[in-house]
C-alpha positions as CSV (number, residue, x, y, z in Angstrom):
1,X,115.3,112.3,99.2
2,X,113.1,114.0,101.0
3,X,109.7,116.0,99.0
4,X,109.1,119.0,100.5
5,X,106.2,121.0,100.4
6,X,105.2,124.7,101.7
7,X,101.5,126.3,101.9
8,X,101.0,129.7,101.1
9,X,98.5,132.1,102.6
10,X,98.6,136.0,102.5
11,X,100.3,136.4,106.2
12,X,100.7,132.9,107.4
13,X,98.6,133.3,110.8
14,X,95.6,131.3,109.8
15,X,94.8,129.1,106.2
16,X,98.5,128.6,105.9
17,X,99.0,127.2,109.2
18,X,96.0,125.2,109.5
19,X,97.1,123.4,105.7
20,X,100.6,122.7,107.1
21,X,99.7,121.1,110.6
22,X,96.7,119.2,108.9
23,X,99.3,117.7,106.1
24,X,102.2,117.2,108.5
25,X,99.6,115.5,110.4
26,X,98.4,112.8,107.4
27,X,101.8,113.1,106.2
28,X,103.2,111.7,109.5
29,X,99.8,109.2,109.3
30,X,100.9,107.7,105.9
31,X,104.0,106.8,107.5
32,X,105.9,109.0,105.0
33,X,107.5,111.8,107.8
34,X,110.7,110.4,107.2
35,X,110.2,111.5,103.3
36,X,108.2,114.9,103.0
37,X,108.6,117.9,104.9
38,X,106.0,120.6,105.4
39,X,106.0,123.9,105.4
40,X,104.4,127.5,104.8
41,X,104.7,131.0,104.5
42,X,103.1,134.2,103.5
43,X,102.7,136.1,100.7
44,X,103.7,139.0,102.4
45,X,105.7,140.0,105.9
46,X,103.4,141.7,107.8
47,X,103.5,138.8,110.4
48,X,106.5,137.4,110.5
49,X,107.5,136.3,113.7
50,X,104.2,135.8,115.0
51,X,102.3,132.7,116.0
52,X,99.1,131.7,114.6
53,X,96.5,133.3,115.0
54,X,94.1,132.2,118.0
55,X,91.3,131.0,116.7
56,X,93.2,129.1,114.8
57,X,95.0,127.4,117.2
58,X,92.2,126.4,118.9
59,X,90.4,125.2,116.3
60,X,93.8,122.9,115.9
61,X,93.3,122.3,119.0
62,X,90.2,121.1,119.0
63,X,90.1,118.7,116.2
64,X,93.7,116.9,117.9
65,X,96.5,118.8,115.6
66,X,99.5,120.5,116.5
67,X,99.0,124.5,116.7
68,X,102.9,125.2,117.0
69,X,103.7,128.3,113.7
70,X,105.8,130.9,113.4
71,X,104.8,133.3,110.6
72,X,107.5,134.0,108.0
73,X,107.2,135.4,104.3
74,X,108.0,133.0,101.3
75,X,111.1,134.0,99.3
76,X,111.6,134.0,95.8
77,X,114.9,131.5,96.2
78,X,113.0,129.1,98.0
79,X,111.6,127.3,94.6
80,X,115.2,125.5,94.0
81,X,114.9,123.5,97.3
82,X,110.4,122.8,97.0
83,X,109.0,120.3,94.9
84,X,105.1,121.6,95.3
85,X,103.6,125.2,96.5
86,X,100.4,125.3,97.7
87,X,98.5,128.1,97.4
88,X,95.7,128.5,99.3
89,X,93.0,131.1,96.9
90,X,93.8,132.2,93.2
91,X,95.2,135.9,94.5
92,X,98.2,133.5,96.2
93,X,98.5,131.3,93.1
94,X,99.5,135.0,90.6
95,X,101.9,136.2,93.3
96,X,103.3,133.0,93.1
97,X,103.9,132.1,89.9
98,X,104.7,135.8,89.5
99,X,107.6,135.6,92.4
100,X,108.9,132.5,90.3
101,X,112.6,132.5,89.2
102,X,111.4,130.6,85.7
103,X,108.5,128.4,84.4
104,X,109.6,125.3,86.2
105,X,109.2,126.9,88.8
106,X,105.9,128.7,88.6
107,X,104.6,124.5,87.6
108,X,104.9,124.2,91.1
109,X,102.1,126.3,92.2
110,X,98.8,124.2,92.8
111,X,95.5,125.6,94.1
112,X,95.1,123.3,97.9
113,X,91.2,122.7,97.0
114,X,92.5,121.6,93.2
115,X,92.8,118.0,95.2
116,X,89.3,118.6,96.5
117,X,87.1,116.3,93.8
118,X,84.0,117.6,95.7
119,X,85.6,121.4,95.6
120,X,83.7,122.0,92.7
121,X,84.4,126.0,90.6
122,X,85.4,127.6,93.9
123,X,88.6,126.2,94.6
124,X,89.4,129.4,97.4
125,X,89.8,128.8,100.9
126,X,88.2,131.9,102.0
127,X,89.8,134.0,104.3
128,X,89.0,133.6,108.2
129,X,90.6,136.6,109.7
130,X,88.2,139.1,109.3
131,X,85.2,136.5,110.7
132,X,84.0,134.5,113.8
133,X,85.3,131.3,114.5
134,X,82.9,129.6,112.2
135,X,84.8,130.6,109.2
136,X,87.7,129.3,111.0
137,X,86.2,125.3,110.6
138,X,84.8,126.0,107.5
139,X,88.3,126.3,106.4
140,X,90.1,122.8,108.7
141,X,86.7,121.2,106.3
142,X,88.1,122.8,103.7
143,X,92.0,122.1,104.1
144,X,91.1,118.0,105.4
145,X,89.4,117.6,102.6
146,X,91.5,118.5,100.1
147,X,94.5,116.5,102.1
148,X,93.5,113.5,101.0
149,X,94.1,114.2,97.1
150,X,97.3,116.4,98.0
151,X,98.7,113.1,100.0
152,X,97.7,111.0,97.3
153,X,99.3,113.2,95.2
154,X,102.4,113.2,97.1
155,X,102.8,109.9,98.3
156,X,103.0,108.7,94.0
157,X,105.7,111.8,93.4
158,X,107.8,110.3,96.3
159,X,106.9,106.5,95.7
160,X,108.0,107.3,91.9
161,X,112.0,109.0,92.9
162,X,111.8,106.2,95.1
163,X,112.4,103.6,92.4
């Protein structure tokens, strides 16, 4: 059985493709890539069909991550096939929970930084789109920090379903 995780931000060109790339690398490093599927989407369709923002690509590649990506918009019917939907900020969290067809589906939505024990009270990953490269670096740091806790949670779920 494949465990499916989808990262969601606004346009699917900055934060969510970065989170997808980092988490996919963590899943592969953990030897779970045959049991965990990782993708991403946006709450809106403004950038559908576009690649990731060039600054996202640059930061990912500078840190050794894959940057191949095509933006798409999250669809409500996807909830049926997803195990976990990871929102990058509280606005995405609210939008996704409103979009969820059922209460069970709404419970699948979590904030990425809720998996980072050092995150404190502010669980939003700030949108770097309107800023400089430093915002993309900061985004990557937050994503990497939360990815360890997320990986532990996903590993627990995968192992529990395998038992």
